[in-house]
C-alpha positions as CSV (number, residue, x, y, z in Angstrom):
1,M,0.1,0.0,-0.1
2,R,1.2,3.4,-1.1
3,K,1.6,5.9,2.0
4,P,1.7,9.3,0.5
5,E,2.5,11.1,4.2
6,C,6.1,9.6,4.0
7,F,6.9,12.2,1.5
8,G,6.0,15.3,3.8
9,F,9.6,15.9,5.0
10,P,11.2,15.9,1.8
11,F,8.2,18.1,0.3
12,G,8.5,20.3,3.1
13,C,12.4,20.7,2.8
14,A,12.3,21.3,-0.8
15,S,9.6,24.1,-0.4
16,V,11.7,25.8,2.1
17,V,14.6,26.0,-0.3
18,V,12.2,27.0,-2.9
19,A,10.6,29.8,-0.7
20,A,13.6,31.1,0.5
21,S,15.0,31.5,-2.8
22,V,12.0,33.5,-4.0
23,A,12.1,35.4,-0.8
24,G,15.7,36.2,-1.1
25,L,15.2,37.2,-4.9
26,L,12.5,39.9,-3.6
27,G,14.8,41.0,-1.1
28,S,14.6,39.5,2.3
29,A,18.3,40.3,2.8
30,R,17.0,43.9,3.8
31,H,13.6,43.1,4.7
32,H,13.4,39.9,6.8
33,V,9.8,39.6,6.9
34,F,9.8,38.3,3.3
35,S,11.5,35.5,4.4
36,L,9.3,34.9,7.7
37,L,6.4,34.9,5.8
38,A,7.2,32.7,2.8
39,L,8.4,30.2,5.0
40,G,5.9,30.5,7.7
41,F,3.4,29.7,4.9
42,V,5.5,26.9,3.4
43,V,5.1,25.4,7.2
44,L,1.4,25.9,7.2
45,V,0.9,24.3,3.9
46,T,3.2,21.4,5.1
47,G,1.1,20.8,8.1
48,V,-2.2,20.5,6.3
49,A,-0.7,18.2,3.6
50,T,1.4,15.7,5.8
51,R,1.7,14.7,9.3
52,L,2.9,16.5,12.4
53,T,6.3,14.9,12.2
54,A,7.3,16.2,9.2
55,T,5.7,19.6,9.7
56,A,7.9,20.0,13.0
57,G,10.9,18.8,10.8
58,T,10.2,21.3,8.1
59,A,9.5,24.2,10.8
60,V,13.0,23.3,12.2
61,I,14.6,23.6,8.9
62,A,12.6,26.8,7.9
63,W,14.2,28.3,11.1
64,G,17.5,27.2,10.1
65,V,17.4,28.8,6.8
66,H,15.9,32.0,8.1
67,S,18.2,32.2,10.8
68,G,21.4,31.2,9.0
69,F,20.8,32.8,5.8
70,T,18.3,35.5,6.0
71,V,19.3,36.9,9.4
72,G,22.8,35.6,9.5
73,T,25.3,35.0,6.8
74,L,26.6,31.9,5.1
75,G,24.6,29.6,7.3
76,A,26.0,30.8,10.5
77,L,22.8,30.3,13.0
78,Q,21.6,33.7,14.9
79,F,20.0,33.5,18.3
80,T,18.5,37.1,18.6
81,A,15.1,38.1,19.5
82,E,14.2,38.1,15.7
83,T,14.8,34.3,15.2
84,G,13.1,33.9,18.6
85,V,9.8,35.5,16.9
86,A,10.7,33.4,13.7
87,A,10.8,30.3,16.2
88,I,7.3,31.2,17.5
89,V,5.9,31.9,14.0
90,F,7.0,28.4,12.8
91,A,5.7,26.8,16.0
92,A,2.1,28.3,15.6
93,A,2.2,27.5,11.9
94,T,3.2,23.9,12.7
95,A,0.3,23.6,15.2
96,V,-2.1,25.4,12.9
97,G,-1.1,23.2,10.1
98,A,-1.3,20.3,11.9
99,L,-4.4,20.6,13.3
100,A,-6.0,21.6,9.9
101,G,-4.5,18.6,8.6
102,A,-5.9,16.3,11.0
103,A,-9.4,17.8,10.6
104,R,-9.1,17.4,7.0
105,R,-8.0,13.7,7.2
106,F,-10.7,13.2,9.9
107,V,-13.4,14.5,7.3
108,R,-12.2,12.7,4.5
109,D,-11.9,9.3,6.2
110,A,-15.5,9.8,7.9
111,T,-17.1,10.6,4.4
112,S,-15.1,7.8,2.6
113,E,-16.7,4.9,4.7
114,S,-18.9,2.7,2.9
115,P,-22.7,2.1,4.3
116,H,-22.3,-1.4,4.3
117,P,-19.3,-3.7,5.0
118,L,-19.9,-5.9,1.9
119,E,-20.1,-3.2,-0.8
120,G,-17.7,-2.4,-3.2
121,A,-14.7,-4.5,-4.0
122,T,-13.1,-6.4,-1.3
123,R,-10.1,-8.9,-1.0
124,T,-10.9,-12.3,-0.6
125,R,-8.2,-15.4,-0.1
126,Q,-7.2,-17.3,-3.3
127,G,-9.9,-20.0,-3.9
128,D,-12.6,-18.3,-2.0
129,H,-14.2,-17.0,-5.3
130,S,-12.9,-18.7,-8.4
131,T,-13.1,-16.5,-11.5
132,T,-12.2,-17.3,-15.2
133,E,-9.1,-15.1,-15.0
134,G,-7.6,-16.6,-11.7
135,S,-8.0,-13.4,-9.8
136,S,-8.4,-13.2,-5.9
137,W,-10.9,-9.8,-6.4
138,S,-14.1,-10.2,-6.1
139,A,-16.9,-7.4,-6.4
140,R,-19.6,-8.0,-3.6
141,T,-22.3,-5.9,-4.7
142,Q,-25.3,-8.1,-4.2
143,V,-27.9,-6.9,-2.2
144,A,-30.0,-9.3,0.0
């Protein structure tokens, strides 16, 4: 079974790099708020699209990029009041994004449940239902 949530952290890291690059082109070296807003948005979207662990990891990477390349230079992390505010913004974006993502998954799972357990395609053991193709898939759609 494919698990799309396993790509959350790499998605977040790549998005942080893209957002920081675009913010840099827009002048985040002089106006640090560009970087803060762009990276905060990335953390928020990552929270909605993926799981909490991926979002928290993305927030840490976003803080490191903001602290080391926007506020600091050449990757040297800065521990200042400004980077403290950035940490709070990224933590808030993590919390809001994770809550929104959990709500989205809850609604999706609640609406996708079948009203009857025997409706739809179900997996059966080989030999329970023989078909001409030899497949082990069976569609149980008969209503009693």
